[in-house]
C-alpha positions as CSV (number, residue, x, y, z in Angstrom):
1,M,0.0,0.0,0.0
2,V,1.2,3.5,-0.8
3,K,2.0,5.7,2.2
4,P,-0.3,8.8,2.3
5,A,1.3,12.2,2.5
6,T,0.1,15.5,3.9
7,T,0.3,19.0,2.7
8,K,-1.2,22.5,3.5
9,L,-3.2,25.1,1.6
10,S,-1.3,28.4,1.4
11,T,-2.8,31.8,1.9
12,R,-2.8,32.2,-1.9
13,G,-4.8,28.9,-2.3
14,Q,-1.8,26.9,-3.5
15,V,-1.2,23.2,-2.5
16,V,2.2,21.6,-2.8
17,I,2.1,18.0,-4.1
18,P,4.8,16.1,-2.0
19,E,8.0,15.2,-3.9
20,E,7.5,11.5,-3.6
21,I,4.1,11.7,-5.2
22,R,5.4,14.0,-8.0
23,N,8.2,11.6,-8.7
24,R,6.1,8.5,-8.7
25,L,3.5,10.1,-11.0
26,G,6.1,11.8,-13.2
27,L,4.6,15.2,-12.6
28,E,6.6,18.1,-14.0
29,P,6.2,21.9,-13.5
30,G,3.4,23.2,-15.6
31,A,1.3,19.9,-15.3
32,Q,-2.4,20.7,-15.5
33,F,-5.2,19.2,-13.5
34,V,-8.9,19.0,-13.3
35,V,-10.0,19.8,-9.8
36,I,-13.2,18.2,-8.3
37,G,-14.5,19.0,-4.9
38,E,-17.3,17.3,-3.1
39,G,-18.0,17.4,0.6
40,D,-14.6,17.2,2.3
41,V,-12.9,15.4,-0.7
42,V,-10.7,17.2,-3.3
43,V,-9.5,15.2,-6.3
44,L,-6.8,16.3,-8.7
45,K,-6.8,14.5,-12.0
46,T,-3.9,15.1,-14.4
47,L,-4.7,16.4,-17.9
48,T,-2.6,14.9,-20.6
49,A,-2.6,15.8,-24.3
50,P,-4.0,13.1,-26.5
51,R,-1.8,11.2,-28.8
52,L,-1.9,12.0,-32.5
53,E,-3.6,8.7,-33.2
54,E,-6.4,9.6,-30.7
55,L,-6.9,13.0,-32.4
56,K,-7.1,11.4,-35.8
57,S,-9.6,8.8,-34.6
58,L,-11.7,11.5,-33.0
59,L,-11.6,13.7,-36.2
60,D,-12.7,10.8,-38.3
61,K,-15.7,10.2,-36.0
62,V,-16.6,13.9,-36.1
63,Q,-16.4,14.0,-39.9
64,D,-18.5,10.9,-40.3
65,A,-21.1,12.3,-37.9
66,A,-21.2,15.6,-39.8
67,K,-21.6,13.8,-43.1
68,A,-24.4,11.6,-41.7
69,A,-26.1,14.8,-40.4
70,G,-25.8,16.6,-43.7
71,V,-23.5,19.3,-42.4
72,T,-21.6,21.1,-45.1
73,P,-18.1,22.5,-44.8
74,A,-19.6,26.0,-45.5
75,E,-21.9,25.6,-42.5
76,V,-19.0,24.6,-40.2
77,E,-17.0,27.6,-41.4
78,R,-20.0,29.9,-40.8
79,A,-20.5,28.5,-37.3
80,I,-16.8,29.1,-36.5
81,Q,-17.0,32.7,-37.7
82,E,-20.1,33.3,-35.6
83,V,-18.4,32.0,-32.4
84,R,-15.3,34.1,-33.1
85,A,-17.4,37.2,-33.7
86,S,-19.3,36.7,-30.4
87,K,-16.1,36.9,-28.3
C-alpha cells in the first residue's frame, strides 16, 4: 500500500504536491489538473494531451457524424466565424 502524505493550503490557495508523489507520477512543473471538490474530498486529475492517433480517430468520427447529419463545410465555417465574432 502507498503511504499517504500530507500538505497544506497556502494563503494564496496553493497546494504543494509532495515530492515522492510528484516523482512517482512523473509530474513536472506546468502539469495541468482537473480539480473536483465534493464534501470534504478534493480530487486532482492530471490532464494529458491526447496522442496524435487519438486525435485522428476523433476527427474521423466527427467528420463521419457531420456527413451523416448533412452538415456542409460551409456551415462549419460559418459557425466558427459566428463564435469568433461573439467573443
